[in-house]
C-alpha positions, 0 to 999 in steps of 0.5 A: 472124213478125209479130202483127196484132190485128184491130179489133173493130166492130159495135154489140152488146156480143157483135160481134166482126167482125174486119177487116184492118188492111192488105191482103194475101193470106190464106196459111192459115186456123188455126181453123174455123167452130165453134171455140173460141178464146182472146184472142190464138190466131192465127186465120189468116195474111197475106202482106203486103208480103212479110212473114207476118202472125199475125191473132189473136182480140182476145177470146174466143169461137167462130169463128162465120163465117171470111168468107175462105179461102186464097188470097184477096186483102183490103183493109184493112177487109175483114171477115175473120171473126165471134167471138161 
């Protein structure tokens, strides 16, 4: 599996907005809201250009919100989750 790290965006020091680096379809959520995650832990699987990509957390924290669900099609730059 390919691994894709997500950008953190936002102004606050505790900001953990995650955005997609390429367009694709969400295949599976690997974490739920409220879950504690470690840096590098897979959050969801994306399918893009016939590849399955593991999207991982760039920082340790708690999944505050998941903004997508399995089956959603996402665009580059779209917010996927918030980790705080």
